[in-house]
N, C-alpha and C positions, 0 to 999 in steps of 0.2 A: 505494501499500499504506501508504504514511505517516497518509493520511486516515483509515484504521481503528485509528490507534492511540489514540482515544479508548474506540475503539467497547473495544478489546481490557485498552483502564486499568478501564475500570468491568464488565468482565467477569474480571478480577483480582481484579481488589476484592470483587466479589461471592463468587468462594470461603468457605461458613462454615465459615474453621477448629475454630470453637469446636466446631461439630456436630459434624463429622467425628471429632475426639479424640473426645467424648466419647461416640461410639458404636465408634468403633477401641477405647477406653482406660479410661476408664468406662460410668456407666448408660444414653448414652443419651437421658439426661430433661434437657438444659441445659434446652430450652426449657417445659420445663416444673415449671424450682421458677427458689427466687429472684425475680429481675428478668426470669425467662423468654426472659434475652436470649442471644444468641452471643458476649459480647464478654467480654475477658478477667477481669473483676472478676466477674461471671454465671459461670464457668471456676471460677476460683478456689473463690468462697463455694459450688459444688454439683459442683465435681468433683475440687474436691486443687491442692495448691500445682503440681506438678510439668507438670500440663497445663492449670492455668495460667499459666503460665508459658509457656509453650511456645503459648499460643494469642497469647499477647499477641508477643512475638518471630514468629508466623504473620502475625498482622494486619498488625506494621509490615511488615513484607517485604512486602506487598502494595504499601502505599504508596510504600514503595524501589522496588523493579525497578520499576515503573509509571512513576514520576517521572527513574528515572536510564538506563533502557538504552529508550523509547518513548521522548528525546525526540529532536528534529526540529531542521530552520533555520525553521520556522514557529511562530512568536511567536502565533498565535489555537491553531493545533495542541495549543502547549505548555500556554496556558494548562485548557487544557478535560483535557488530560491530567495535570496539576493537582491540575481536583477532582474524574475520573473515578472511583480506589479508595475516596476518600473514600463518594462517594454509593451503590455497587457497594455495599460495606461494609454500609451506613446500609439503602439499597433493594438487596435483594442477587436479582437474578432466579429464583433459587434455591429461595428464601424466600416467594416471591409478594408480591413488597417490603419486607419483614417483613427485619431486621437488628438488628447493635448501635449503639452509641453511636457511633461514627467515631474514640474518643483515638487509640487503639493505630494508625490508618491513618491519620491526621493526622501524628500526629511520623513517620512513615513518610518524606513526602511534606514536610514539614521538613525532613530527618534528606539527603534528594538534593537536596533545594532549597539546602538549608547547613546546613554540616554542627554549627554554633555557633548557630547560631537554633535546632536541634533541646537537643545540651547546652544550649543556655540556659531551655528551657523544658521540657525532662524535670524539670531541676538546680527549678523554679520546684514539680514536681507535687511534689516530694521530700519539699523544705521542705512544703508546702501538706498535705501525706499529714500526716506528721507532728504537724503543727500540729492538726489537725482528724480526725486516724483515718479518713475517707472516701474514700474511692476520688471517686466521683462530684464532690464539691465541690474535690478538688485537679486531677481532669480541665476543671473550666471556669475557672477558676483560671487553671490554667496555658496552657489554647487563647489564654488572653482576651490572656497576659501575650506571649503570641510576636507577638504585630498588633505591640506596642510595643519585642519586644527585634526583630522582622525591624523595623520604623523606622526603632531606632536601629545596623544594620544596613547598610545602605539605600547606605553608599557602594562594599561589598566584594561587595553582590551583580546581578542581573541591571539587565538598561540599563532595562527598562521595568516601574519600583517598581509606581507606578503602576496597575496594571491586576492582578501578580501580586499587591499587597494587596489590589484590591476580592476574588478569589478566597477569597485567604485570608480575609476576613471575612467573604465569603457562607458559604463552612465552617466555622466559630467558631457562625455564628450559628444552621445545621441540624445545628450540635450540640450545642447553649444547647434546637432544638424537643428534639433527641433526649431527651435532659435535663428534659423542661420536670415529666411528674412528682416527681425528684428535687427539683426547684427549687416547687413546689408544697409536698413535708415539708423545705426551708429554714423556706419558712414558715412553714409548723407545727409544726417543729421537733419532730418526726419520723425517725425510726429512716430512712434512705438504702438504694435498688439497688441 
């Protein structure tokens, strides 16, 4: 059964809470407005604060629940479980492999891995958002900082630190790829989505 945990984690990550909440409590058109993204930022922008915050909390929970409750004795399975909910959120099977940009779910994964690393990363997000007033910039800077924070916390973390770092680095690269349109706008000094 444990061999299926990464698949379960992927399917959990694939649940498009932003879209579901938009249909239940909003106008149902989250994928037609703003960045056309199902994540918390677009939910906040197009569906209102309550749906936006709820989307963030639920997307965060996907990462946390998958990594915290599906932990196994196998290090290789745990590494797959670590990546699966973020990949599921970004490439949801329910949305023809479209999805969000992964930051909230990544934060949830960090919280399951080590709450202090998550706290530090979210703190960086808040500071960067206060400075830049841009969720995308704050998100990219915070996930990058998570690697530095994780590195400094390695003594109190997992024994297989290097493999965990590789997985987190791969997820950060995916998050950057998902933000490619925003990165182009940064370069052109245009408004972010």
